[in-house]
C-alpha positions in Angstrom: 127.9 81.8 110.3 127.0 83.0 106.8 123.3 82.9 107.6 123.8 85.0 110.7 125.8 87.6 108.8 123.2 87.8 106.0 120.3 88.0 108.4 121.9 90.8 110.5 122.8 92.8 107.3 119.3 92.2 106.0 117.8 93.7 109.2 120.3 96.7 109.1 119.6 97.3 105.4 115.8 97.8 106.0 116.5 100.0 109.0 118.9 102.1 106.9 116.4 102.2 104.0 113.9 104.1 106.2 116.5 106.0 108.3 118.1 108.0 105.5 114.9 109.4 104.0 113.5 110.1 107.4 116.5 112.1 108.4 116.4 114.1 105.1 112.7 114.8 105.5 112.8 115.6 109.2 115.9 117.8 109.3 113.9 121.0 108.7 111.4 120.3 111.5 113.8 118.7 114.0 117.4 119.5 114.9 120.2 116.9 114.6 120.1 115.9 118.3 116.4 115.2 118.1 116.8 113.2 115.0 119.5 111.1 116.6 117.3 110.5 119.7 114.4 109.4 117.5 116.7 107.1 115.5 118.1 105.4 118.7 114.6 105.0 120.1 113.3 103.3 116.9 116.4 101.1 116.8 116.0 100.0 120.4 112.3 99.3 119.9 112.9 97.2 116.8 115.8 95.4 118.6 113.7 94.7 121.7 110.8 93.3 119.7 113.2 91.1 117.7 114.9 89.9 120.9 111.5 89.1 122.5 110.1 87.3 119.5 113.0 85.5 118.0 115.1 84.8 121.1 112.3 84.7 123.7 114.0 87.1 126.0 112.1 88.0 129.1 111.6 91.6 130.3 113.5 92.2 133.5 113.4 95.1 136.0 116.7 96.6 134.7 115.3 96.7 131.2 112.4 98.7 132.4 114.7 101.1 134.2 116.8 101.5 131.0 113.8 102.2 128.9 112.5 104.7 131.3 115.8 106.5 131.1 115.5 106.5 127.3 112.0 108.0 127.6 113.6 110.7 129.9 116.2 111.3 127.1 113.4 111.8 124.6 111.6 114.2 127.0 114.7 116.4 127.5 115.7 116.3 123.8 112.3 117.6 122.8 111.1 119.6 125.7 113.8 122.2 126.1 
């Protein structure tokens, strides 16, 4: 249990280490909604890679649909 806690906090720490400076740097160029959408996309990409590599998860059709909807969210956040 302790190893799982330390591993999950270690992953979150490195994500947070990049997220805070990126939000400070990007705030002038992007608005808050766009920054949040970028953050969620990066988090999901990292989590997906981790799930595929460490837990050998297989990609299913509903995952593809979910990711396409995320791409649509990015499109609408940045296009209009």
